[in-house]
C-alpha positions in Angstrom: 14.0 -6.1 90.7 14.1 -9.2 89.4 16.7 -11.1 86.8 14.1 -11.7 84.7 12.7 -8.1 84.7 16.4 -6.4 84.6 17.1 -8.2 81.4 13.7 -7.4 79.8 14.3 -3.5 80.8 17.7 -3.2 79.5 16.8 -5.3 76.1 14.0 -2.7 75.7 16.3 0.2 76.4 18.9 -1.3 74.1 16.4 -1.6 71.1 15.5 1.9 71.8 18.6 3.5 72.2 20.2 1.8 69.3 17.5 2.5 67.3 18.0 6.4 68.1 21.8 6.1 67.6 21.4 4.5 64.3 19.1 6.5 62.4 20.0 10.3 64.2 22.9 10.2 66.2 25.6 8.1 64.4 26.4 11.2 61.9 26.0 14.1 64.5 28.1 12.1 67.0 31.2 11.5 64.7 31.2 15.0 63.6 30.5 16.7 67.4 33.3 15.3 69.2 36.9 15.4 67.7 39.7 13.4 68.2 43.0 14.3 70.7 44.7 15.4 67.4 46.6 14.4 64.2 48.0 11.2 63.8 51.4 10.5 61.4 49.8 8.1 58.8 52.2 7.8 55.9 54.5 9.8 53.5 53.9 10.7 49.7 55.5 12.5 47.1 55.6 16.4 47.5 53.1 18.2 45.3 52.6 22.0 44.2 51.1 23.7 47.4 52.0 21.6 50.2 53.3 23.0 53.0 56.7 23.1 53.4 56.4 22.5 57.1 55.4 19.0 56.2 58.3 17.8 54.4 59.9 14.7 55.6 63.5 15.9 55.5 64.8 12.2 56.4 62.9 10.4 53.6 63.9 13.5 51.3 67.5 13.1 51.9 67.3 9.1 51.5 65.5 9.3 48.0 66.9 12.6 46.9 63.2 13.9 46.0 60.6 15.6 48.4 58.3 13.7 50.4 55.7 15.1 52.9 54.3 13.5 56.2 50.2 13.0 55.5 48.3 12.9 58.8 45.1 12.0 60.0 43.0 12.9 62.8 42.7 10.5 66.0 39.4 9.4 66.1 39.7 7.0 69.0 37.9 8.7 72.0 37.4 7.8 75.7 33.9 8.7 77.0 33.2 9.3 80.4 29.5 9.4 81.9 29.2 11.0 85.2 25.7 10.3 86.5 24.4 11.8 89.5 22.6 9.1 91.3 21.8 11.1 94.5 18.2 11.3 95.9 16.6 14.2 94.2 17.3 11.6 90.9 14.3 9.5 92.2 11.4 12.1 91.7 9.5 12.0 88.4 5.7 12.7 87.9 5.3 11.6 84.6 6.0 8.5 82.6 9.9 8.3 84.1 11.7 9.5 86.7 14.5 11.6 86.4 17.1 8.5 87.0 15.2 6.8 84.1 15.7 10.0 81.8 19.4 10.1 82.9 19.6 6.0 81.8 18.1 6.7 78.6 20.3 9.6 77.8 23.5 7.5 78.7 22.2 4.7 76.7 22.0 6.8 73.8 25.6 8.3 74.1 27.3 5.2 75.0 25.4 3.6 71.8 26.9 5.9 69.9 30.0 5.8 71.4 30.4 1.9 70.5 29.3 2.7 67.2 32.2 5.3 66.7 34.7 2.5 68.2 35.3 4.7 71.2 35.9 3.7 74.9 33.1 4.0 77.3 33.4 4.4 81.1 31.0 5.7 84.1 31.2 7.3 87.4 27.9 7.4 90.0 28.3 10.2 92.3 26.1 10.9 95.2 27.8 13.5 97.9 30.6 10.9 97.7 32.3 8.3 94.6 30.0 5.6 94.7 30.9 3.3 91.6 33.8 3.6 89.1 33.5 1.5 85.8 36.7 1.8 83.8 36.8 2.6 80.4 36.2 0.0 77.8 35.0 -0.7 73.9 32.2 -3.0 73.1 28.3 -3.1 73.4 28.6 -6.0 76.5 30.4 -3.3 78.2 27.7 -0.8 77.4 25.2 -3.4 78.9 27.1 -4.0 82.0 27.1 -0.1 82.7 23.6 -0.1 82.2 22.9 -2.8 84.5 24.7 -1.6 87.1 23.1 2.0 86.9 19.6 0.2 87.2 20.9 -2.0 90.0 23.0 0.0 92.0 21.9 1.9 95.4 23.5 4.3 96.4 24.9 4.7 100.0 23.9 8.6 100.3 21.1 10.4 98.5 23.2 13.8 99.3 25.0 15.6 96.4 28.3 16.8 95.8 29.5 16.6 92.3 32.8 17.9 92.9 33.6 14.4 94.3 33.3 13.0 91.1 34.8 15.7 89.2 37.7 15.1 91.4 37.8 11.5 90.8 37.7 11.6 87.0 40.5 14.5 86.6 42.8 12.3 89.3 42.0 8.8 87.1 42.0 10.0 83.7 45.3 11.2 82.5 44.5 11.4 79.1 41.7 13.6 77.7 38.2 12.5 77.5 34.8 13.4 76.3 33.0 13.7 79.7 29.1 14.0 79.7 27.9 15.1 83.4 24.4 14.1 83.7 22.5 15.9 86.6 19.9 17.6 87.8 22.4 19.7 89.7 20.4 20.3 92.5 23.9 20.6 94.4 24.6 23.2 97.3 28.2 22.6 97.0 30.4 24.8 94.3 30.2 22.3 91.6 30.9 24.9 89.0 34.6 25.3 90.5 35.1 21.2 89.7 33.3 21.8 86.4 36.0 24.5 85.3 38.8 22.5 86.6 37.3 19.5 85.0 37.4 21.6 81.7 40.8 22.3 81.4 41.9 18.8 81.0 38.9 17.2 79.4 36.3 18.1 77.1 33.2 18.7 79.5 29.7 18.5 78.7 26.7 19.1 81.2 23.1 17.9 80.5 20.6 19.1 83.0 17.9 17.0 83.7 14.2 17.8 85.4 10.7 17.3 86.2 8.0 19.6 85.1 6.6 19.3 88.7 9.8 21.0 89.9 8.7 24.3 87.9 5.4 24.4 88.6 3.5 23.6 91.5 -0.5 22.7 90.8 -3.1 24.0 92.5 -4.8 21.0 94.9 -4.6 23.2 98.2 -2.3 22.2 101.3 0.4 19.8 100.0 3.4 18.0 101.6 6.8 18.7 99.6 9.1 16.2 100.5 13.4 16.5 100.1 14.4 13.3 98.9 18.0 13.7 99.9 17.6 15.5 103.8 14.5 13.9 104.5 12.6 17.4 105.4 9.1 18.0 104.8 7.4 21.6 104.3 3.8 22.1 104.3 2.6 24.3 101.2 -0.8 26.2 100.3 -0.8 25.7 96.6 -4.3 27.4 96.6 -2.4 30.5 96.8 -1.7 32.2 94.0 1.9 34.0 95.5 3.2 30.8 96.4 2.7 28.9 93.1 4.4 32.2 91.6 7.1 31.9 94.1 7.5 28.3 93.3 7.9 29.0 89.8 10.2 31.8 89.9 12.7 30.3 92.2 12.9 26.8 89.9 13.4 29.7 86.3 16.4 31.7 88.6 18.2 28.6 89.8 18.0 27.3 86.0 18.5 30.5 84.4 21.7 31.0 87.1 23.4 27.5 86.3 22.8 27.6 82.3 24.3 31.1 82.7 27.1 29.9 84.7 28.2 27.0 82.4 28.2 29.4 79.5 30.1 31.7 81.2 32.6 28.9 81.6 32.6 27.8 78.2 30.9 24.5 79.1 28.6 23.3 76.4 25.0 22.4 78.0 21.9 21.3 77.2 18.4 20.8 79.4 16.1 17.9 79.3 12.6 17.2 81.1 10.8 13.7 81.9 8.2 15.1 79.8 10.1 15.6 76.7 11.5 13.5 73.9 15.2 13.6 74.6 16.3 13.2 70.9 15.6 17.2 70.7 17.7 17.7 73.4 20.9 15.8 72.0 20.4 16.8 68.6 20.7 20.8 70.2 23.7 19.6 71.7 25.4 18.0 68.8 24.4 20.9 66.8 25.6 23.5 69.4 29.5 21.6 68.9 
């Protein structure tokens, strides 16, 4: 992509997603994600009904009158975007590919975090750790992440989300809000990695898909191409059983994935390339 085209694309993405952030997600984001805990703010005079446990005995002894500690929620968070950039993300049959959908979702979350004065970092993963961008604050940093995501060419087309999740656990010692953005088409046991990650980080799954992955059109003999393995398969789409089997396989896999997330206590939302991301993200924030 030419530099001029890249700048224009990022600028359009910024305008679109920042508008959504300001109008819809600023309050939703703030209330959906809590800080790491309570931090000491100040002391004040004891009032009837205050918790005895909050009395500051040192200050009380010094002034010979009871004082209590006041705590405030720590609001500054670190947001990590774990983004699947494997070959299957290039698929798309409507206005955008799954990679472009992931880009929009990442932009909305990142700008929401910036509006809340939080740090944002990113991991790009295929079947290996492809790129790590450490967390930082500010609009310029978010624009840098988006530019890298647009331009980055992965070394592998395969998928192993565990590699990215393991890197996340090893590098982020403090608790983060980690969004895993992927189609979760992964033959490896990524759920084990998700469960391990959830023990240390607030882990949210955003499952992206394309409508053509669910419905096979009746167009006769078609060649299906696997972008990750390079394998091709011929299917007679005019056969009703073939279309029904195609849809049933997708629905079963989708249902199993969502059920596994629910069972593990991991918040998850699905978003398709032919749908508006607003409804999906609002649903996610309301879940919390």
